[in-house]
N, C-alpha and C positions, 0 to 999 in steps of 0.2 A: 504494500500500500504506500503510495507517495502522497505527500501533503503538498498542497499548492501554496505559493507565497501569499502572505497577507496583503490586503489592499494597500496598507501603509508602505510596504516594500516597493511597490510599483510607483507610488508617489515620490518616495525618496530617490529612486533611480531616475525618474523623470526630472526632478529638481536638479539632480547632479548633472544630467545631460544638458539641461537648459543652461546651467552655470558654465559648463565647458564650452558650449557653443557661443555664449555671450563673451567669454574670455577670448576666444579666437577672433570674434568680430572686433572687439575693442583693440586687441593687439594689432590687427591689420590696419585699422583706422589710425591708430597712434603712429604706426610706422609711416603711413602716408603723410601724416601731419609733420613728423620729424624731418622728412626730406623736402618739406615745402609743397607737397601736392594736395594738401587739404583745401577744400572749398569752403568759402564763407557761407554758402547756402546749405551745405550738408551739416546737420547737427552732429556734434561730437559727444561721445559718452564721457561724462565727468568721472574722475576717480572717486570711488566710494568705499566705505567700510560699513559692515553690519555687525553690531555687537549685541549679543543676547545676555540679559541678566535674568534673574529668577522671575521678575514681574514685567520686564519691558524689552522692547527691541530698540536699539539706538542706531540710527542711520546717519553717517557723517559723509557729506558730499563737498568736494572742493569746487567752489564757484567763485574764483577770483574776479573781482570787479563787477559782480552781479548784485544789484540791489534787490531787496525783498519783493518789491512790486513787479519785478521782472521774472519771478519764479512761479510756476504753476505746478501744483502737486495734485495727484488724484490717486485714490485707492480703490481697486476693483478686486474683490476677493482677497487673495494673498499676493497681489501684484501692486507694487508702488511705482507709479509713473511720474517722472520728473521732466519738466520742460523749462528751459531758462534761456535768457538772451542777454549777452553783454554788448552794450552799445557804446559808442564813443562818448567821452564826457561832454556834457552840454555846453561847456565853455568854448568848445571848438565849433565855430559857425561855418557856414558854407564858404565864406571867403578865406578861411584859414589855408595857409600854404604848408603842406607836409614836406618835411625835410628827411624824415625817417619814419617808416610805418611798419612796425613789427607786431603791434597789438591789433589783431584783426577783430572785426565785429564777429562775435561767435554765437552760435546757437548750441545749446546742450540738450541732449535728450537721452533718457535711459529708463528702462523698466526693470525693476528689481523684484525677483520672486522672494517673498519673505519666508523665513524658515518656520514660522508659527502663525497661528490665527491671531488676529488683533481685534480690539474693540474699535469700530469705525469712528465713534464719537470722541475717542480719547487722544487723537493725534495732535501733537504740538510741534511746531516748527519755528525756528528762528535762524536768521542769517546774521553772522557776526564775523567781521574780519575775513571775509571770503570763504567762510565755512558755513554750510547749511547743516544745522543739527535738527534731526527729526526724532521724536520720541513717540513710540507706539506702545500702548499698554496691551500686553498679551491677554487673550481670553483665558480665564481659569480652566484648567483641565479637571474634569471630574476625577475624584480619587478612584483608584482601582477597587473593585469590590469582588468578593467571592460569589460565585454563582452556584447555588446548591443543585445537586443532581440527584434525582430520585430514581429508584429502581422500579421498573414497571413490572407489575405482577400479572400473571395470566388471569383473566377474568372469564367467568363462565357466561356463556350466552344465555339469555333468558329463554325459558321454554315457552313455546307458543300456546 
């Protein structure tokens, strides 16, 4: 007799495969950016960390030069989606003459699969010094409980 894997096993394998594919995509895009082939119109994935504590998930995202009002966050199921845009400083008008331009107008976009279920109404986010900090409260997991098993006894069929 063979036992089939639990549904949780498939979810973990799917999450790991998603993580690997996302890492490959990000590495390729960053390689193009490093040699100057990145496009201002194509969003780049920002560097992120996800840290889990007993009660929360903490997502840290590098967004240098991006103000809070230029960040859009959405949460769908266990996927956190981030979109952001860094624009030139407003002090530079249309008549400004560029002598050196290395800081491009950038769009950032990334969807992060979260490793745990979270409470939708508990999300807090703040941008400080180029770092977006997102805190998501995990949904409490019900405690494990023992399930009693009864032994079935043969019952007599009623006489007609």
